[in-house]
NUVO-711964 format. One record per residue (C-alpha): x, y negated, z negated. Coordinates in steps of 0.001 Angstrom, whole numbers, plus 500000, padded with zeros to 6 digits. Layout:
XYZ ...
//
This chain:
071190057259785087 074622059062785095 077139057147782865 080293059399784722 083292057886785733 084239058846789232 088163058162790423 088306058542793988 090407061873793540 087589063644791709 085341062556794381 087448064221796668 087853067183794537 083841067392794295 084112067368798314 086029070071799075 083818072259796175 081055071879798322 083235073474801146 084264077061799708 086916077465802863 088422074549802124 092274074689801285 093370071933799968 095371070468802728 092990067700803634 092317066434799975 095812066102799890 095800064262802938 093911061292801544 095326061637797921 098674060636799485 097279058193801568 095575056599798627 099207056580796386 100204054575799924 097033052033799393 098042051195795958 101374050473796543 100243048083799262 097993046693797008 100503046010794774 102707044086797272 099555042379798444 098862041054795431 102081039270794717 103101038200798278 102891035029797126 105762035163794543 107981037178796383 110006037291799581 107585038776801557 105067036780803269 105863034903806284 107337036624810154 109906039182810486 110843037653813547 109596040345815786 106947040987818066 104871044200817952 103670045696821077 100914043754821712 102721040599821365 101598040027818127 104239038451815572 105068040920813314 104627039750809593 107016041044806805 103949042298804580 103267044117808237 106857046132808074 106352047400804396 102810048027804897 103500050474808168 106690052352806192 105103052471802936 102133054709804507 104324056469807011 106226057594803724 104085058225801986 102526060533804555 105519062294806038 106484064687803975 103652066857802644 103346069219805140 099877068445805681 100626065796808781 101981067215812551 102210063428813226 101033059676812854 100683056702815038 100413053087814072 099255050025816247 102609048977815230 104472050887816618 105043051653820815 104858055547820159 103840058342818177 105734058682814811 106705061751814378 107030064137811534 111146064547810470 112314067814811257 113515068862808140 109564068447806728 107291071345807720 104085070314809542 100549070726809429 097200070778811158 095799067158810582 096508063880812295 096845059856811189 096337056942812799 096495054001810710 096327049980811251 098716049227808567 097571046011807466 095069044303809075 094009041077809691 097675039751809181 097812036661811225 095578035231807843 098657036390805650 100165033098804812 097003031695804110 095633034116801754 093037034772803519 091511038797802618 093214041177804739 093274044872805212 094257048543806295 092352050765808391 092956054778808645 091552057560810624 092490061371810513 091839064010813149 092562068086812978 095249068637815758 094617069912819255 098646071064820132 099131074293819046 102117073982816694 105291072396816067 105888068468816180 102366066490817234 101889064798820385 100090062190821756 097041064251822970 096949064798819369 096195060805818906 094270060279821473 091001062361820651 087795060656821213 086293058947817958 083594061753817868 086399064410816310 087140062153813613 087062064098810345 087584061135807926 088131057301808278 088209054500806122 089580051018805514 090514048635802232 090053045446801787 092647043709799586 090473040496798482 089153039259794742 088816043309793997 090488045730796164 087553048326797729 088545051298799395 085639052785801613 085415055987803649 083629058638805274 084459062369805768 080740062846807756 079145063178804824 078004059597803805 080098056505803074 081542055810799568 082847053000798201 086057052770795465 086733049647793567 090341049497792181 090294049043788537 093953047268787923 094403048003784375 094227051843785209 095595051728788641 092347054153789591 090051053664792677 086382054003791057 083272055140792437 081072051498792689 079410052122795664 077827055850796228 076154056364799648 076499052615801306 073646052296803632 073856049190806173 070553047795806259 068382048456809376 068603044563810613 070780041709808941 070533037898809498 074465037041809945 076350037201813462 080084037414813505 082054036261816056 084683034029817030 082489031478818793 085947029707819459 085716031891822983 082417030570824026 083599029440827413 085380032767828763 081805034964827372 080206036320829971 076300035266830418 075298037906828394 076724037369825181 076138033438825197 072525034296825591 072448036811823096 073961033983820808 071811031461821384 068751034076821214 070343034709817246 070764030601817144 067104029871817934 064527029310815136 061818032140815504 059463032892812024 057985035514813483 061632037333814216 062908035773811132 065563033283813259 068045031507813050 070817033837811920 073717032772810178 076755032750811540 080042034056809320 083785034367811003 086692035204808956 089330036123811864 089748039724809363 088100042571810542 088297044575807870 086490041722805961 083825041140809009 083050044523809105 082621044798805466 080654041973805101 078477043677807777 078365046797806567 076871045450802834 074231042924804155 073609044164807787 074064041873811071 076621042410813787 079832041957814493 081123041518817874 084576041011820175 083299041608823450 085296041792826566 085857037972828166 087723036011831275 090729035906828485 090456039850827431 089276041877830178 089399044633828025 088357043469825196 091092042895821967 090439045115819295 092067048909819857 090120051916820110 092245054611818162 093575052295815042 089834049808814748 087002050246816463 087031054067816104 087236054538812658 084927051411811824 082521052707814082 082334056626812735 081899054740809273 079147052236810345 077031055433811921 077337057412808851 075919054468806989 073233054570809431 074183052018811803 075383051779815277 078501050790817676 078787050486821160 081156049079823569 078718047197825957 077851050509827878 078274053237825517 078714054800822232 081745053963821017 082888057432819383 081808058615823192 084806056757824845 087665059031826192 090682057686825406 093322057184827991 096274055877826192 097711055175822546 096955051743822270 093941051447824290 091552048220823665 087905047752823695 084989045379823273 083278045705819944 079656045761819158 078620047065815576 076205046422812829 072493047143812276 071177049248814210 068010047105815754 070761044223816353 072844045928818003 070196047242820555 069278044150820736 072711042855821988 072798045772824777 069539044353825785 070895040995826731 074011042658828242 072598045570829852 070033042555831703 073405040759832791 074948043709834386 071120043965836383 071584040491837366 075106040949838656 074429044329840690 071330042455842716 073236039723843796 
//
């Protein structure tokens, strides 16, 4: 058993060495992003002690109230990433348009998309929140990045990750070669490898969904949840219901313990509620790398072709067998509707 201590910086460098043609630019993007995350963690951890909680007095483009800590996190990531010369453009869930690199800084070949503070409606209640990010190669030829650079299908991601600001702060990421988790040691200010090669169980015993929306769900989702709640020793049911209301926290638990997280489309949210580019795609990339599955109910999330920057989608994500079972119920509903 190895006793070596692996920081996230070391892990990134060792990953780069496995690719002889690597220039170091991609590794630099990840290192700069890690610094931004440490700065956000510092503010999150003391948010109750300073005047940073509460509303900033405005809404984002989705109509959600913007919290002060949202604004701080959004600006921190942008300022940490705008000058390194590795990115050509960025996009944030909090901003309507793409975020261009300032004219006086060089432009690179990578694209960063991020949700600076997921679960921010829970900030004032001191509930676990997080950051989600996704990295692509640019598709434009040169110069300033474009909307097209930021609206690529998820299967083109070259890295994705999230941070959980909880009892301990943990960063989980993938570059397409497995999923690895790092826990922040505040005493030395370093993320240390704590969860190597995370694999989601093929099947879990937990479902995670906002059951307050039950009345608005389609028949397939209702039947699926009732199926999970029924007692059947042969199939190890009933499942336990767990819902925090912070996507990062709910997904993190699902990744480690197995089961399914779902935010379906319904009569209130006919297109779903979660954002394809900032939430569904990066988490789908991670879960697939860990052996899981992610769908919008009809197709693989990573194959969905985005048509706009802030596109919303239904999301069913988690253990492979649980998501496949959910898909069966959804398909049955569609067959019934088609026969009517």
